[in-house]
N, C-alpha and C positions, 0 to 999 in steps of 0.2 A: 440239361444243365441246372436246371432251376433245384434239380433235386439234389446233386453235388454243393451243390453251394448251401443250401440247407443240410447237409449234412455236417460240414463245414464247421457250419457257424453253430450247429450243436456240438459238435468234438470241442469247437475253442469254451464254447458257455460250457460244457462239462469241468475242460481243464481247467479253467478259471475259477470255478467251485471247489476243485478238490486243492486248489491251492490254499489258495481264503480258508477254507476248513483244514487244512494242516498247519496254516497258520496261527489259527486261534487255537487250536489241540496245541501245539508244541509247548507253551508255558504250560499248561496241565500233565502233560506226555513229561516233562522235563521233573518239574515235582514229584508226580509219583515214583521218578526213578531215580531224584535225589532221596528219598525216604529209604532206600533201602542200601545206602551208602553207607559208612563209617564216616564222622567229621571233617577227617583225613583228608576223606575221599573229595567231599560236599565241596569243599573251598581249594582244590586242585587248579591248580595251572599250569597250562592250559584243560578247561573241562574234561574230564572225562563223560563220556555218553554210555558205552556199555561195558565197558572190559575193566567191570568191577567185579570184587567179591561179595555177591548180594548177602543182606542181612536183615534179621529180624530184631535186633537189638532195639531201635528207635523206638519200633512201634511195642514193646515189651514195656519197656524206660515209659513212653507216653501212659501205657496205661495204668503200670504201679503208682507214677505221678499223681494222675488224675481220674477224678470221676466220672468217664466219658459219658457213661449212659444218663447219667445228671444236667449235662451238657446237652445231650440229643435228645433228650427229652423235654427239656426247655425250649429250643429249638420249633418242635415237632409242637409244643401247647401254643408257642407266640407266635408261625407262622401260617401257622392252622387256624389257630383264632382270630387274627387279625384280618385272613382272606374273606372267612366264613361274613363274619364284623361287615368284612366293606362289602359284601356281596349284597347280604339284609338290606341295607344303606343304598347301595348304588340301583339296584333292580326298581324302584319306585321311582329313585331320580330319573332314570334313565329313559322310562317309561312314560314321566311327564312332560320329558324334552323332545322325545320322537314324537307321540304319539299327541300331546297338546302343546305342541312350541307358542310362546309369546315372539314378540318383536327381539325381546332383550335374549332368545334360548344361545345365539350364537354367541354372544359376547358372554354369557353366564361361561360357558363351554370355553370359551379362550382362557375369561378371567380363572378360570379354574384350571387348566394347564399352565398361565403363566404362574403358578403359585410353585409348582417341580421348578422353576429355575432361579428360586430364591434358596441363595446359600444357607445350608441345614445349621452351620455355626453362628448367621444371625439373630436365630430364634432360642439355641440353644438355653441360655441365661432365662427368659423368663420361663419356660416349660420346665426347665430344672427345680425354680422357685416355688412353681405351682406344682410339682410334683412332692417338693417336700411337704408344704402345706397340706396339701392331701391323702400325706402316706402312701403315694405311691414309687416311692424310689426303691430302686432293687426290688421290682413285684413286676409278673409275669401279664397282670393286668395293665397294669400302666404302658409295657410296652406293645401288648396288642392293641389300645386301643388309640399310639402315636403311630404305629408302623401301619394300620388302618385309616388312618389319617393323611398319612405323607401318600400313601398310594390310591388312595379313595378317586382324583383326579384319572389315574389311567384306569380304573374300574370304570369309571361311569362313562369315560370316552371310549372305550371296548365296548362296552355293551350298549351305548347309544346307536356305535358304527352298525351293529349286527341287529337292534329293534328297527333302524329304519329299514333295513331288509325286508321286513318281512309287512305281506298287503292290510293295508289299515281295515281292506274287507272282510277280514277272517273275522277280527276284535268285535266290527260293528257288528256282523250275524250272532257273535256271542252274549252282544247287549242286547240285542233283537228278539235272543232266547231265555233272556231274564235274566244273563250272568251279573251279577256284583264287579263291582268295581276289586275285590279280592279276587274273587273266581279267573276273573279276566287275565290276572297277574299271574296266578297261582296256575290254572288249568288250562289256560289257552297259550298266553305268553311265552310261559318259560319252556313247556314242553319243545315249543318249534325253534327255541332259540338255545338248546338244549347244547350243542358243541360249539355258538360263541362262547357260551357262560364257561364252560368246560375249561377252556383253553384261556380265558380270563382266570380262572380258579389256578390253573396251572401257574398261569405267568406269575402273578402276582404271588402266589404261594415262594416261586422262586425269588423275587423281589426281597420277602420278607428273611427270607431263611439266609439270605447274600448280607442284609442291610448291616452296616457294621460299624456305618456314626453314632447313631443312636444308642444301639445296644452296647458300646462302650462306656459311653457317659450316662447313662440313666440307670446301669449295673454295676454290683460289686462281686457279690458270691450266689446270692441267693437264688436269683434268675437268673443267671450267665447262664447265655446261650453259645455253640460252637464259634461265634466269633472272637465270643472272650476266651473260649478254649484255644484256638488258634494264638490269641495276641500274650496269652500267657507263657509263650513261648519267646519272646521278647524281652532280656535284662538287663540291667545295667551292665552286668559283665560283656555282652554283645548278643549276636543274633547266633545259635546252635541249627543250621541250617538243615542237617539234616532232620532232628528232633522235628524241627517246624515243619518242614515237609511230611514226616511221617502226620502231624495232628492236624495238616492243610488236608491231606489226603482222605483223613478219617472225617472231618466237618465235609468234605463235598461229597464223597461216595454214596452217601444216602439219596443227595439230591441229583447226583448223576445217572445213577440208577432209576429214580423216577423218570425224569428225562429220556431214560432209553424207552422204557418201556411205555412211554404218555406220549412218543412224539408222532403218531398219528394223531391219535385224539386232538394234540395240539395244532399240527399243520391241517387238519378237517376244519376245527373252531378259526384260524385265523384266517382263512380262504373263506369261511362262509359269507356265501350272499356273494363271490366276486364272483361267478359265472352264473349266467343267467340260463 
């Protein structure tokens, strides 16, 4: 009887997970399908799901109109640079909070997380002026710094959680053997927290890749990533849904492929320390 109830609950949970997954994936699927339609079919009412003549004309138009490789390279540099820089800054910060906590450590962590609740538009004007004065407007370096700073609270929180699961005795043993602070972080702490660090890297790379507000407001042409590439298909004449969908598909394809091949590492890192 108990086994039957357990199997029933498992079946219900599995069905619910599939339903939620399909609901989340449907907008992506619809975007991909629309990218293979003509503009007339894309705006048809009622919508056409599969019964249409597939075409690659939208992709040819997008590739002829825009330098996709340049936008892609900018996205890789900006997302990758901000993620690596964030890890370099966050690892020592998370180490100090996890292993040398003070009475204000939790308050600091909560304050850092609260900054994510601040509307980005509220600080756009001062940051825009700072970028103009420093010559960072429409530069990859400027976006790397900004995206690192806005994602830093998440990076610190994640690393802090992972580091808290590592026994302090191991670090103390390293100190007794003469390990310096740098050796402790690089050769003892980091290898033990590799799953957590890897998942943090992947998650923050995705967040930086998908960031649109700052990339659209702080770039024009030179440093524009794929989010600006997508936005370029919205014009005063209207939205070209099929071409916009093709551009969107080309923008999300690299990150979807990365997420697909790294899903095991991501899940492993997110569950790091969850099971004793």
